[in-house]
C-alpha positions as a Markdown table, in Angstrom:
| # | Residue | x | y | z |
|---|---|---|---|---|
| 1 | Unk | 27.0 | -11.7 | 12.6 |
| 2 | Unk | 29.6 | -9.2 | 11.3 |
| 3 | Unk | 28.7 | -6.0 | 9.3 |
| 4 | Unk | 30.3 | -7.6 | 6.2 |
| 5 | Unk | 28.1 | -10.7 | 6.5 |
| 6 | Unk | 24.9 | -8.6 | 6.9 |
| 7 | Unk | 25.9 | -6.6 | 3.8 |
| 8 | Unk | 26.4 | -9.9 | 1.9 |
| 9 | Unk | 23.1 | -11.2 | 3.1 |
| 10 | Unk | 21.2 | -8.2 | 2.0 |
| 11 | Unk | 23.1 | -8.0 | -1.3 |
| 12 | Unk | 24.4 | -4.5 | -0.9 |
| 13 | Unk | 27.0 | -4.9 | -3.6 |
| 14 | Unk | 24.6 | -6.5 | -6.1 |
| 15 | Unk | 22.0 | -3.9 | -5.6 |
| 16 | Unk | 24.5 | -1.0 | -5.5 |
| 17 | Unk | 23.5 | 0.5 | -2.2 |
| 18 | Unk | 24.9 | 1.3 | 1.3 |
| 19 | Unk | 23.9 | 1.8 | 4.9 |
| 20 | Unk | 23.3 | 5.6 | 4.6 |
| 21 | Unk | 21.0 | 5.1 | 1.7 |
| 22 | Unk | 19.1 | 2.3 | 3.2 |
| 23 | Unk | 18.5 | 4.1 | 6.5 |
| 24 | Unk | 17.5 | 7.3 | 4.8 |
| 25 | Unk | 15.1 | 5.3 | 2.7 |
| 26 | Unk | 13.6 | 3.6 | 5.7 |
| 27 | Unk | 13.1 | 6.9 | 7.5 |
| 28 | Unk | 11.4 | 8.3 | 4.3 |
| 29 | Unk | 9.1 | 5.3 | 4.1 |
| 30 | Unk | 8.1 | 5.6 | 7.8 |
| 31 | Unk | 7.4 | 9.3 | 7.5 |
| 32 | Unk | 5.2 | 8.7 | 4.3 |
| 33 | Unk | 3.3 | 5.9 | 6.1 |
| 34 | Unk | 3.0 | 7.4 | 9.7 |
| 35 | Unk | -0.3 | 8.9 | 8.9 |
| 36 | Unk | -1.9 | 5.3 | 9.0 |
| 37 | Unk | -1.3 | 5.2 | 12.8 |
| 38 | Unk | -4.1 | 7.9 | 13.2 |
| 39 | Unk | -6.2 | 7.4 | 10.1 |
| 40 | Unk | -6.6 | 3.6 | 10.8 |
| 41 | Unk | -7.6 | 4.4 | 14.4 |
| 42 | Unk | -10.1 | 7.1 | 13.3 |
| 43 | Unk | -11.8 | 4.7 | 10.9 |
| 44 | Unk | -11.8 | 1.6 | 13.2 |
| 45 | Unk | -13.1 | 3.7 | 16.1 |
| 46 | Unk | -16.4 | 3.7 | 14.3 |
| 47 | Unk | -16.3 | 0.0 | 14.5 |
| 48 | Unk | -15.8 | 0.1 | 18.2 |
| 49 | Unk | -12.0 | -0.4 | 18.5 |
| 50 | Unk | -10.6 | 1.8 | 21.2 |
| 51 | Unk | -8.7 | 4.7 | 19.6 |
| 52 | Unk | -5.5 | 4.4 | 21.6 |
| 53 | Unk | -5.5 | 0.6 | 21.5 |
| 54 | Unk | -5.8 | 0.8 | 17.7 |
| 55 | Unk | -2.8 | 3.2 | 17.4 |
| 56 | Unk | -0.7 | 0.8 | 19.4 |
| 57 | Unk | -1.9 | -2.3 | 17.5 |
| 58 | Unk | -1.4 | -0.6 | 14.2 |
| 59 | Unk | 2.1 | 0.3 | 15.1 |
| 60 | Unk | 3.0 | -3.1 | 16.5 |
| 61 | Unk | 1.6 | -5.0 | 13.5 |
| 62 | Unk | 3.2 | -2.7 | 10.9 |
| 63 | Unk | 6.6 | -2.8 | 12.8 |
| 64 | Unk | 6.8 | -6.6 | 13.1 |
| 65 | Unk | 5.4 | -7.2 | 9.5 |
| 66 | Unk | 7.8 | -4.8 | 8.0 |
| 67 | Unk | 10.8 | -6.2 | 9.9 |
| 68 | Unk | 9.8 | -9.7 | 8.8 |
| 69 | Unk | 9.6 | -8.5 | 5.2 |
| 70 | Unk | 13.0 | -7.0 | 5.3 |
| 71 | Unk | 14.8 | -9.8 | 7.2 |
| 72 | Unk | 13.2 | -12.8 | 5.4 |
| 73 | Unk | 12.4 | -11.5 | 1.9 |
| 74 | Unk | 15.0 | -8.8 | 1.6 |
| 75 | Unk | 12.4 | -6.7 | -0.2 |
| 76 | Unk | 12.2 | -2.8 | 0.4 |
| 77 | Unk | 8.5 | -2.7 | 1.1 |
| 78 | Unk | 7.0 | -1.9 | 4.4 |
| 79 | Unk | 3.6 | -3.1 | 5.6 |
| 80 | Unk | 0.7 | -1.5 | 7.6 |
| 81 | Unk | -3.0 | -1.6 | 7.9 |
| 82 | Unk | -4.6 | -1.4 | 4.5 |
| 83 | Unk | -6.7 | 1.6 | 3.5 |
| 84 | Unk | -9.9 | 0.3 | 1.9 |
| 85 | Unk | -9.8 | -3.0 | 3.9 |
| 86 | Unk | -10.2 | -1.1 | 7.1 |
| 87 | Unk | -13.2 | 0.7 | 5.5 |
| 88 | Unk | -14.7 | -2.5 | 4.4 |
| 89 | Unk | -14.2 | -4.0 | 7.9 |
| 90 | Unk | -15.8 | -1.1 | 9.6 |
| 91 | Unk | -18.6 | 0.0 | 7.5 |
| 92 | Unk | -19.5 | -3.1 | 5.4 |
| 93 | Unk | -18.8 | -5.8 | 8.0 |
| 94 | Unk | -19.1 | -4.5 | 11.6 |
| 95 | Unk | -21.7 | -1.8 | 11.0 |
| 96 | Unk | -23.4 | -3.2 | 7.9 |
| 97 | Unk | -23.9 | -6.8 | 9.4 |
| 98 | Unk | -24.1 | -5.9 | 13.0 |
| 99 | Unk | -21.1 | -8.0 | 14.2 |
| 100 | Unk | -18.6 | -7.0 | 16.8 |
| 101 | Unk | -15.2 | -5.6 | 15.9 |
| 102 | Unk | -13.6 | -8.6 | 17.4 |
| 103 | Unk | -15.4 | -10.9 | 15.0 |
| 104 | Unk | -14.3 | -8.6 | 12.2 |
| 105 | Unk | -10.7 | -9.1 | 13.4 |
| 106 | Unk | -11.3 | -12.8 | 13.3 |
| 107 | Unk | -12.3 | -12.4 | 9.5 |
| 108 | Unk | -9.1 | -10.5 | 9.0 |
| 109 | Unk | -7.0 | -13.3 | 10.5 |
| 110 | Unk | -8.7 | -15.9 | 8.5 |
| 111 | Unk | -8.1 | -14.0 | 5.3 |
| 112 | Unk | -4.3 | -14.0 | 6.1 |
| 113 | Unk | -4.5 | -17.7 | 6.8 |
| 114 | Unk | -6.2 | -18.5 | 3.4 |
| 115 | Unk | -3.9 | -16.3 | 1.5 |
| 116 | Unk | -0.8 | -17.8 | 3.2 |
| 117 | Unk | -2.0 | -21.3 | 2.1 |
| 118 | Unk | -2.4 | -20.0 | -1.4 |
| 119 | Unk | 1.2 | -18.8 | -1.3 |
| 120 | Unk | 2.5 | -22.1 | 0.0 |
| 121 | Unk | 0.8 | -24.1 | -2.9 |
| 122 | Unk | 2.2 | -21.5 | -5.3 |
| 123 | Unk | -1.1 | -20.2 | -6.5 |
| 124 | Unk | -0.4 | -16.5 | -5.7 |
| 125 | Unk | 3.0 | -16.6 | -7.3 |
| 126 | Unk | 1.7 | -18.4 | -10.4 |
| 127 | Unk | -1.1 | -15.8 | -10.9 |
| 128 | Unk | 1.4 | -13.0 | -10.6 |
| 129 | Unk | 3.8 | -14.6 | -13.2 |
| 130 | Unk | 0.8 | -15.2 | -15.5 |
| 131 | Unk | 0.0 | -11.5 | -16.0 |
| 132 | Unk | 1.2 | -10.1 | -19.3 |
| 133 | Unk | 4.1 | -7.7 | -19.2 |
| 134 | Unk | 1.9 | -4.8 | -20.5 |
| 135 | Unk | -0.5 | -5.2 | -17.7 |
| 136 | Unk | 2.4 | -5.4 | -15.1 |
| 137 | Unk | 3.6 | -2.0 | -16.3 |
| 138 | Unk | 0.0 | -0.6 | -16.5 |
| 139 | Unk | -0.4 | -1.6 | -12.8 |
| 140 | Unk | 2.6 | 0.4 | -11.8 |
| 141 | Unk | 1.3 | 3.5 | -13.8 |
| 142 | Unk | -2.2 | 3.2 | -12.5 |
| 143 | Unk | -0.9 | 3.0 | -8.9 |
| 144 | Unk | 1.3 | 6.0 | -9.5 |
| 145 | Unk | -1.7 | 8.0 | -10.7 |
| 146 | Unk | -3.6 | 6.8 | -7.7 |
| 147 | Unk | -0.8 | 7.9 | -5.3 |
| 148 | Unk | -0.8 | 11.3 | -7.0 |
| 149 | Unk | -4.5 | 11.6 | -6.7 |
| 150 | Unk | -4.4 | 10.8 | -3.0 |
| 151 | Unk | -1.6 | 13.4 | -2.7 |
| 152 | Unk | -3.7 | 16.0 | -4.4 |
| 153 | Unk | -6.8 | 15.2 | -2.3 |
| 154 | Unk | -4.8 | 15.3 | 0.9 |
| 155 | Unk | -3.2 | 18.6 | 0.0 |
| 156 | Unk | -6.5 | 20.3 | -0.8 |
| 157 | Unk | -5.3 | 21.2 | -4.3 |
| 158 | Unk | -8.1 | 18.9 | -5.5 |
| 159 | Unk | -11.3 | 18.3 | -3.6 |
| 160 | Unk | -14.4 | 16.3 | -4.3 |
| 161 | Unk | -17.5 | 18.4 | -5.0 |
| 162 | Unk | -20.2 | 16.9 | -2.7 |
| 163 | Unk | -22.9 | 18.1 | -5.1 |
| 164 | Unk | -21.6 | 16.6 | -8.4 |
| 165 | Unk | -19.3 | 13.9 | -6.7 |
| 166 | Unk | -16.4 | 14.8 | -9.0 |
| 167 | Unk | -13.0 | 16.2 | -8.3 |
| 168 | Unk | -12.7 | 19.9 | -8.7 |
| 169 | Unk | -10.1 | 22.6 | -8.0 |
| 170 | Unk | -9.3 | 23.3 | -4.4 |
| 171 | Unk | -9.3 | 26.5 | -2.3 |
| 172 | Unk | -5.9 | 28.3 | -2.4 |
| 173 | Unk | -7.2 | 30.7 | 0.3 |
| 174 | Unk | -6.6 | 27.7 | 2.7 |
| 175 | Unk | -3.1 | 28.0 | 4.1 |
| 176 | Unk | -2.8 | 24.1 | 4.3 |
| 177 | Unk | -3.4 | 24.0 | 0.5 |
| 178 | Unk | -0.8 | 26.7 | -0.1 |
| 179 | Unk | 1.8 | 24.8 | 2.1 |
| 180 | Unk | 1.1 | 21.5 | 0.3 |
| 181 | Unk | 1.4 | 23.2 | -3.1 |
| 182 | Unk | 4.7 | 24.7 | -1.9 |
| 183 | Unk | 5.9 | 21.3 | -0.7 |
| 184 | Unk | 5.3 | 19.8 | -4.2 |
| 185 | Unk | 7.3 | 22.5 | -5.8 |
| 186 | Unk | 10.1 | 22.2 | -3.2 |
| 187 | Unk | 10.2 | 18.5 | -3.6 |
| 188 | Unk | 10.1 | 18.7 | -7.4 |
| 189 | Unk | 13.1 | 21.2 | -7.3 |
| 190 | Unk | 15.0 | 18.8 | -5.1 |
| 191 | Unk | 14.3 | 15.9 | -7.5 |
| 192 | Unk | 15.2 | 17.9 | -10.5 |
| 193 | Unk | 18.5 | 19.0 | -8.8 |
| 194 | Unk | 19.0 | 15.3 | -7.9 |
| 195 | Unk | 19.5 | 16.1 | -4.3 |
| 196 | Unk | 20.0 | 13.0 | -2.1 |
| 197 | Unk | 17.1 | 12.6 | 0.3 |
| 198 | Unk | 14.8 | 14.7 | -2.0 |
| 199 | Unk | 11.6 | 13.1 | -0.7 |
| 200 | Unk | 12.6 | 13.1 | 3.0 |
| 201 | Unk | 13.8 | 16.7 | 2.8 |
| 202 | Unk | 10.5 | 17.7 | 1.2 |
| 203 | Unk | 8.5 | 16.0 | 3.9 |
| 204 | Unk | 10.6 | 17.6 | 6.6 |
| 205 | Unk | 10.5 | 21.2 | 5.2 |
| 206 | Unk | 6.8 | 21.0 | 4.6 |
| 207 | Unk | 6.3 | 19.9 | 8.2 |
| 208 | Unk | 8.3 | 22.7 | 9.5 |
| 209 | Unk | 6.2 | 25.1 | 7.4 |
| 210 | Unk | 3.1 | 23.4 | 8.8 |
| 211 | Unk | 4.3 | 24.0 | 12.4 |
| 212 | Unk | 5.2 | 27.6 | 11.8 |
| 213 | Unk | 1.7 | 28.1 | 10.3 |
| 214 | Unk | 0.0 | 26.5 | 13.2 |
| 215 | Unk | -1.5 | 23.6 | 11.2 |
| 216 | Unk | 0.6 | 21.1 | 13.0 |
| 217 | Unk | 1.3 | 21.2 | 16.7 |
| 218 | Unk | 3.7 | 19.6 | 19.1 |
| 219 | Unk | 1.9 | 17.0 | 21.4 |
| 220 | Unk | 1.5 | 18.3 | 25.0 |
| 221 | Unk | 1.8 | 14.9 | 26.6 |
| 222 | Unk | 2.5 | 11.3 | 25.9 |
| 223 | Unk | -0.1 | 8.7 | 27.0 |
| 224 | Unk | 0.8 | 5.3 | 28.1 |
| 225 | Unk | 0.3 | 2.6 | 25.4 |
| 226 | Unk | -3.0 | 0.8 | 25.5 |
| 227 | Unk | -2.6 | -3.0 | 24.5 |
| 228 | Unk | -6.2 | -4.0 | 25.1 |
| 229 | Unk | -6.9 | -4.7 | 21.4 |
| 230 | Unk | -4.1 | -7.4 | 21.1 |
| 231 | Unk | -5.5 | -10.9 | 21.0 |
| 232 | Unk | -9.2 | -9.7 | 21.2 |
| 233 | Unk | -10.2 | -11.3 | 17.9 |
| 234 | Unk | -13.0 | -13.7 | 17.6 |
| 235 | Unk | -12.1 | -16.4 | 15.2 |
| 236 | Unk | -15.1 | -18.7 | 16.2 |
| 237 | Unk | -17.6 | -15.9 | 15.5 |
| 238 | Unk | -15.9 | -15.2 | 12.2 |
| 239 | Unk | -16.6 | -18.7 | 10.9 |
| 240 | Unk | -20.3 | -18.2 | 10.6 |
| 241 | Unk | -21.6 | -19.2 | 7.2 |
| 242 | Unk | -23.3 | -15.8 | 6.6 |
| 243 | Unk | -19.9 | -14.1 | 6.8 |
| 244 | Unk | -18.3 | -16.2 | 4.2 |
| 245 | Unk | -19.0 | -13.7 | 1.3 |
| 246 | Unk | -17.3 | -11.1 | 3.5 |
| 247 | Unk | -14.3 | -13.3 | 3.9 |
| 248 | Unk | -14.2 | -13.9 | 0.1 |
| 249 | Unk | -14.3 | -10.1 | -0.4 |
| 250 | Unk | -11.3 | -9.7 | 2.0 |
| 251 | Unk | -9.3 | -12.3 | 0.2 |
| 252 | Unk | -9.9 | -10.9 | -3.2 |
| 253 | Unk | -9.0 | -7.3 | -2.2 |
| 254 | Unk | -6.0 | -8.4 | -0.2 |
| 255 | Unk | -4.8 | -10.7 | -2.8 |
| 256 | Unk | -4.8 | -8.3 | -5.7 |
| 257 | Unk | -3.9 | -5.1 | -3.9 |
| 258 | Unk | -0.7 | -6.8 | -2.8 |
| 259 | Unk | -0.1 | -8.1 | -6.3 |
| 260 | Unk | -0.3 | -4.6 | -7.7 |
| 261 | Unk | 1.9 | -3.0 | -4.9 |
| 262 | Unk | 4.6 | -5.6 | -5.1 |
| 263 | Unk | 4.7 | -5.5 | -8.9 |
| 264 | Unk | 5.0 | -1.7 | -8.9 |
| 265 | Unk | 7.7 | -1.7 | -6.2 |
| 266 | Unk | 9.6 | -4.5 | -7.8 |
| 267 | Unk | 9.8 | -2.8 | -11.2 |
| 268 | Unk | 10.6 | 0.5 | -9.6 |
| 269 | Unk | 13.5 | -0.9 | -7.6 |
| 270 | Unk | 14.6 | -3.0 | -10.6 |
| 271 | Unk | 14.3 | -6.2 | -8.5 |
| 272 | Unk | 13.2 | -8.3 | -11.5 |
| 273 | Unk | 14.9 | -11.1 | -13.4 |
| 274 | Unk | 15.3 | -11.2 | -17.2 |
| 275 | Unk | 11.7 | -12.6 | -17.5 |
| 276 | Unk | 10.2 | -9.7 | -15.6 |
| 277 | Unk | 9.6 | -11.9 | -12.5 |
| 278 | Unk | 10.0 | -10.3 | -8.9 |
| 279 | Unk | 13.0 | -11.8 | -7.1 |
| 280 | Unk | 12.1 | -13.9 | -4.0 |
| 281 | Unk | 8.4 | -13.4 | -4.8 |
| 282 | Unk | 7.2 | -16.3 | -2.7 |
| 283 | Unk | 8.8 | -15.1 | 0.5 |
| 284 | Unk | 7.4 | -11.5 | -0.3 |
| 285 | Unk | 3.9 | -12.8 | -0.8 |
| 286 | Unk | 4.2 | -15.1 | 2.3 |
| 287 | Unk | 5.3 | -12.3 | 4.6 |
| 288 | Unk | 2.4 | -10.1 | 3.3 |
| 289 | Unk | -0.1 | -12.9 | 4.2 |
| 290 | Unk | 1.5 | -13.2 | 7.7 |
| 291 | Unk | 1.1 | -9.4 | 7.9 |
| 292 | Unk | -2.6 | -9.8 | 7.4 |
| 293 | Unk | -2.8 | -12.3 | 10.3 |
| 294 | Unk | -0.9 | -10.0 | 12.4 |
| 295 | Unk | -3.2 | -7.2 | 11.7 |
| 296 | Unk | -6.2 | -9.3 | 12.9 |
| 297 | Unk | -4.2 | -10.5 | 16.0 |
| 298 | Unk | -3.3 | -6.9 | 17.0 |
| 299 | Unk | -6.7 | -5.4 | 16.3 |
| 300 | Unk | -5.4 | -3.2 | 13.5 |
| 301 | Unk | -7.3 | -4.6 | 10.4 |
| 302 | Unk | -5.4 | -6.4 | 7.6 |
| 303 | Unk | -1.8 | -5.5 | 7.1 |
| 304 | Unk | -0.7 | -5.2 | 3.5 |
| 305 | Unk | 2.3 | -4.1 | 1.5 |
| 306 | Unk | 2.2 | -0.3 | 1.1 |
| 307 | Unk | 2.7 | 1.5 | -2.2 |
| 308 | Unk | 4.1 | 4.4 | -0.2 |
| 309 | Unk | 7.2 | 2.3 | 0.0 |
| 310 | Unk | 7.9 | 3.8 | -3.4 |
| 311 | Unk | 9.1 | 6.9 | -1.5 |
| 312 | Unk | 11.9 | 4.8 | -0.1 |
| 313 | Unk | 12.8 | 3.4 | -3.6 |
| 314 | Unk | 13.0 | 7.0 | -4.8 |
| 315 | Unk | 15.6 | 7.7 | -2.0 |
| 316 | Unk | 17.6 | 4.8 | -3.3 |
| 317 | Unk | 16.4 | 1.9 | -1.0 |
| 318 | Unk | 16.9 | -1.4 | -2.6 |
| 319 | Unk | 17.1 | -4.0 | 0.2 |
| 320 | Unk | 15.3 | -5.3 | 3.3 |
| 321 | Unk | 17.2 | -2.8 | 5.5 |
| 322 | Unk | 14.7 | -0.1 | 4.2 |
| 323 | Unk | 11.8 | -2.2 | 5.5 |
| 324 | Unk | 13.5 | -3.0 | 8.7 |
| 325 | Unk | 14.3 | 0.6 | 9.5 |
| 326 | Unk | 10.7 | 1.6 | 8.8 |
| 327 | Unk | 9.6 | -1.4 | 10.9 |
| 328 | Unk | 11.7 | -0.4 | 13.9 |
| 329 | Unk | 10.4 | 3.2 | 13.7 |
| 330 | Unk | 6.8 | 1.8 | 13.8 |
| 331 | Unk | 7.7 | -0.2 | 17.0 |
| 332 | Unk | 9.1 | 3.0 | 18.6 |
| 333 | Unk | 5.9 | 4.7 | 17.6 |
| 334 | Unk | 4.1 | 2.5 | 20.1 |
| 335 | Unk | 5.6 | 4.9 | 22.8 |
| 336 | Unk | 6.0 | 8.1 | 20.9 |
| 337 | Unk | 2.9 | 7.9 | 18.6 |
| 338 | Unk | 1.7 | 11.4 | 19.4 |
| 339 | Unk | 4.8 | 12.8 | 17.8 |
| 340 | Unk | 4.0 | 11.1 | 14.5 |
| 341 | Unk | 1.0 | 13.3 | 14.2 |
| 342 | Unk | 3.2 | 16.2 | 13.5 |
| 343 | Unk | 3.8 | 14.9 | 10.0 |
| 344 | Unk | 0.4 | 15.7 | 8.6 |
| 345 | Unk | -1.2 | 15.0 | 5.2 |
| 346 | Unk | -0.1 | 18.4 | 4.0 |
| 347 | Unk | 3.5 | 17.2 | 4.4 |
| 348 | Unk | 3.1 | 13.7 | 2.9 |
| 349 | Unk | 1.0 | 14.9 | 0.0 |
| 350 | Unk | 3.9 | 16.4 | -1.9 |
| 351 | Unk | 5.8 | 13.1 | -1.7 |
| 352 | Unk | 2.9 | 11.1 | -3.0 |
| 353 | Unk | 2.5 | 13.4 | -6.0 |
| 354 | Unk | 6.1 | 13.3 | -7.0 |
| 355 | Unk | 6.3 | 9.5 | -6.6 |
| 356 | Unk | 3.2 | 9.3 | -8.8 |
| 357 | Unk | 5.2 | 11.0 | -11.4 |
| 358 | Unk | 8.2 | 8.7 | -11.1 |
| 359 | Unk | 6.0 | 5.5 | -11.3 |
| 360 | Unk | 4.3 | 7.0 | -14.4 |
| 361 | Unk | 7.5 | 6.5 | -16.4 |
| 362 | Unk | 6.6 | 2.7 | -16.7 |
| 363 | Unk | 4.1 | 3.7 | -19.3 |
| 364 | Unk | 7.0 | 3.9 | -21.8 |
| 365 | Unk | 7.3 | 0.1 | -21.5 |
| 366 | Unk | 3.8 | -0.6 | -22.8 |
| 367 | Unk | 3.5 | -1.4 | -26.5 |
| 368 | Unk | 0.5 | 0.7 | -27.6 |
| 369 | Unk | 0.8 | -0.7 | -31.1 |
| 370 | Unk | -0.5 | -4.1 | -29.8 |
| 371 | Unk | -3.9 | -2.7 | -29.3 |
| 372 | Unk | -5.4 | -5.9 | -27.7 |
| 373 | Unk | -2.9 | -5.5 | -24.9 |
| 374 | Unk | -2.8 | -1.7 | -24.9 |
| 375 | Unk | -6.5 | -1.2 | -24.3 |
| 376 | Unk | -6.6 | -3.4 | -21.2 |
| 377 | Unk | -3.5 | -1.6 | -20.0 |
| 378 | Unk | -5.3 | 1.7 | -20.5 |
| 379 | Unk | -8.3 | 0.4 | -18.5 |
| 380 | Unk | -6.1 | -0.6 | -15.7 |
| 381 | Unk | -4.3 | 2.9 | -15.7 |
| 382 | Unk | -7.5 | 4.9 | -15.6 |
| 383 | Unk | -9.6 | 2.6 | -13.4 |
| 384 | Unk | -7.3 | 2.4 | -10.4 |
| 385 | Unk | -7.5 | 6.1 | -9.6 |
| 386 | Unk | -10.9 | 6.6 | -10.8 |
| 387 | Unk | -12.4 | 3.8 | -8.7 |
| 388 | Unk | -10.0 | 4.5 | -5.9 |
| 389 | Unk | -9.2 | 0.9 | -5.8 |
| 390 | Unk | -6.1 | -1.1 | -6.9 |
| 391 | Unk | -8.0 | -4.3 | -7.0 |
| 392 | Unk | -10.9 | -3.0 | -9.0 |
| 393 | Unk | -8.6 | -1.5 | -11.6 |
| 394 | Unk | -6.6 | -4.7 | -12.0 |
| 395 | Unk | -9.8 | -6.7 | -12.3 |
| 396 | Unk | -11.3 | -4.5 | -15.0 |
| 397 | Unk | -8.1 | -4.8 | -17.0 |
| 398 | Unk | -7.9 | -8.5 | -16.6 |
| 399 | Unk | -11.4 | -9.1 | -17.8 |
| 400 | Unk | -10.9 | -6.7 | -20.7 |
| 401 | Unk | -7.7 | -8.4 | -21.7 |
| 402 | Unk | -9.3 | -11.9 | -21.7 |
| 403 | Unk | -12.2 | -10.7 | -23.8 |
| 404 | Unk | -10.2 | -9.0 | -26.3 |
| 405 | Unk | -7.9 | -11.9 | -26.8 |
| 406 | Unk | -10.8 | -14.1 | -27.4 |
| 407 | Unk | -12.4 | -11.7 | -29.8 |
| 408 | Unk | -9.2 | -11.8 | -31.8 |
| 409 | Unk | -9.1 | -15.5 | -31.9 |
| 410 | Unk | -6.0 | -15.7 | -29.6 |
| 411 | Unk | -7.6 | -17.4 | -26.7 |
| 412 | Unk | -4.8 | -20.0 | -26.6 |
| 413 | Unk | -2.2 | -17.3 | -25.9 |
| 414 | Unk | -4.0 | -16.4 | -22.7 |
| 415 | Unk | -2.6 | -18.1 | -19.6 |
| 416 | Unk | -5.2 | -20.4 | -17.9 |
| 417 | Unk | -4.7 | -18.5 | -14.6 |
| 418 | Unk | -5.7 | -15.2 | -16.4 |
| 419 | Unk | -9.0 | -16.9 | -17.3 |
| 420 | Unk | -9.4 | -18.1 | -13.7 |
| 421 | Unk | -8.5 | -14.7 | -12.2 |
| 422 | Unk | -11.0 | -12.9 | -14.5 |
| 423 | Unk | -13.8 | -15.3 | -13.7 |
| 424 | Unk | -13.1 | -14.7 | -9.9 |
| 425 | Unk | -13.0 | -11.0 | -10.4 |
| 426 | Unk | -16.3 | -11.0 | -12.4 |
| 427 | Unk | -17.9 | -13.1 | -9.6 |
| 428 | Unk | -16.5 | -10.7 | -6.9 |
| 429 | Unk | -17.9 | -7.7 | -8.8 |
| 430 | Unk | -21.4 | -9.3 | -9.1 |
| 431 | Unk | -21.5 | -10.3 | -5.4 |
| 432 | Unk | -20.2 | -6.8 | -4.4 |
| 433 | Unk | -23.1 | -5.2 | -6.0 |
């Protein structure tokens, strides 16, 4: 295939992009997401997954999933092990119910299978298209605030007070906090000056500052990859009736986390049609479901579309090449994973804060004069960061929207799937408690 045919396939001209922009965006996405290689391994280690094997599995699953997303769906979003789902797997399933991590990975695989079937029958796409426009924009704003909160927490600028369990100001006597704060200002200056590669430059400069301060260190050796977690899942053990509530929880969280992420990325990248629908949405959702299956197969927990991909959108990424580049870098990470640790949280935190600001701009698209739609939108916006859960924020907003529409006597204007989704969310919240 010639270069011209590749550009035509990925719609370079239509999406007003080029190779330099897409490659830069892919590198940015990878650098913003690279932390998951180690964070995921740290969490799953408590479930019994060997650390090095988990790093390898996480890299492989993320790499293959992201490449598939780019090549098949032509969508600029990368996939990796989902934060939240890995915690549910470790602490609620494996430790809480006393099952092996192999059974847990079996549950993850089954989650992907079920969601993929829902995609094939059109249910996942139908639910996404049934969401009112105000709520779609609210999801983007809420996720933006969520990202900014994550960035502030990772930076140390905001900390959680263990005594009152509320966020509070961080300690600026900590050199890591100072470097993160400097990184935010540096990145913001680059954005204001409209410098190409602003996010990437911010990450790189902050990483250099971290190295100079001794916070980050260069690895002393490179270990051989450990592939022992690949194919270790126990599907038969996961089919126990007692584990069905856990499977249901996985499906709900995976289903709606992706919905939120894809919606936010689609709007941010302007990959929507005149009706506000995401282009090639069925392929996007299908690959996301396959990513979940791959996560279970590789011992990495459920793979899902990453909101950090918004960093690539900020850099101009508009096609699947962005996702492919990020995916290739994840595959390379199998062999050079120790070097990815150089880019610490203090370096990625500034990017997340600035991205949150950019996503916040979608709030201007919400009609606050239509109160019965504006209040649910507001609930979504505040609930996503405050509950630290995309799916919970979406669920609270959905339920509020339906109730307010009924109260106003406009129940016929609510799409039947919104009723169904709200009922499912309500059931999930009850079961969860």
